[in-house]
C-alpha positions in Angstrom: 43.2 61.9 122.6 45.2 64.6 124.8 48.7 64.2 125.6 50.2 62.2 128.3 52.0 64.6 130.7 55.1 63.1 132.5 57.4 64.8 135.2 59.9 62.0 136.1 61.6 61.5 139.6 65.2 62.2 139.1 64.3 65.7 137.5 63.4 68.8 139.5 59.7 69.6 139.5 59.2 72.1 136.5 55.5 73.0 137.1 56.3 76.1 139.3 58.4 77.2 136.1 55.2 76.8 133.9 56.1 73.6 132.0 56.2 69.7 132.2 59.4 67.8 131.2 57.7 65.0 128.7 54.6 65.0 126.5 53.7 61.8 124.9 51.2 62.0 121.8 49.3 59.3 120.2 51.7 56.7 122.0 54.5 57.2 119.5 55.5 60.9 119.6 57.3 62.0 122.7 58.2 65.6 123.2 61.0 66.4 125.8 61.2 70.1 127.0 64.3 72.0 127.4 66.7 70.3 129.6 69.6 72.4 131.3 72.2 71.7 133.9 69.8 71.4 136.8 70.0 69.5 139.8 67.0 68.0 141.6 65.7 71.5 142.9 66.0 73.2 139.4 69.2 75.1 140.3 72.0 75.4 137.7 75.0 73.2 138.6 77.9 74.8 137.1 79.0 78.0 135.2 81.0 76.1 133.0 79.8 75.4 129.3 81.2 71.9 128.9 79.9 71.0 132.2 76.5 72.4 131.4 76.1 70.4 128.2 77.2 67.2 129.9 74.6 67.6 132.6 71.9 68.7 130.3 72.4 65.5 128.4 72.4 63.6 131.5 69.0 65.0 132.3 67.9 64.4 128.6 68.7 60.8 129.0 66.8 60.7 132.3 63.7 62.1 130.7 64.0 59.7 127.8 64.4 56.7 130.2 61.3 57.7 132.0 59.2 56.8 129.0 61.4 53.8 128.3 63.4 55.5 125.2 67.1 56.3 124.8 69.0 58.6 122.6 68.7 56.2 119.7 65.0 57.1 119.6 65.6 61.0 119.2 64.7 62.2 116.0 65.2 65.9 116.5 67.0 68.2 119.0 66.9 71.8 119.4 69.8 73.4 121.2 70.1 77.0 122.5 73.4 78.4 123.4 74.1 81.8 125.1 76.8 84.0 123.4 77.2 81.2 120.9 80.6 80.9 119.2 82.8 78.4 117.4 84.5 77.2 120.8 81.0 76.3 122.0 79.9 74.8 118.9 83.1 72.6 118.9 82.2 71.5 122.6 78.5 70.7 121.4 79.6 68.6 118.3 82.0 66.7 120.2 79.3 65.6 122.9 76.8 65.0 119.9 79.2 62.7 118.4 80.0 60.9 121.4 76.3 60.1 122.0 74.9 59.5 118.4 78.1 58.7 116.4 77.7 59.3 112.6 73.8 59.3 112.8 72.9 62.5 115.0 69.3 63.5 115.0 68.1 66.7 113.0 69.2 69.9 114.8 68.2 73.5 114.9 70.9 75.4 117.0 70.0 78.8 118.2 72.6 81.5 119.7 70.8 83.6 122.3 71.4 86.4 124.6 70.0 84.6 127.6 67.9 81.7 128.8 65.2 81.2 131.4 67.4 81.4 134.5 70.6 83.2 135.5 73.5 81.2 134.9 72.0 78.9 132.3 74.4 78.9 129.2 72.9 75.7 127.2 69.5 74.2 126.8 68.3 71.1 124.7 65.0 69.9 123.8 64.0 66.7 121.8 61.6 65.0 120.0 61.6 61.2 120.1 59.7 58.3 118.3 58.5 55.2 120.5 58.8 52.0 118.7 61.1 53.2 116.4 
């Protein structure tokens, strides 16, 4: 059975960028593509790292809600930070604690030189489990 591909309203249309926001597999596994601080047109909304993390999390929540899920259904996240340093890690850790408390999902953090679009400083993707 092929995955169900979903590009929800409230997030920009990603097809021109060569991807979709969500793939639901076998009804239970849900893969959320990298979410960044984008507006409805796919433009980066801020040059501030903390604001980019906040907006990326809002977009992740929007993607999850489109398939009836929330942050508690997330099993894994992968985060990507441009010019990663301890200050940025502290901001990310604070945001994760604010969302998941003492039970954050598994995470792989990658420091990178650049992301897909100019101005992007942060990106997060996720794997969630429906019916968890």
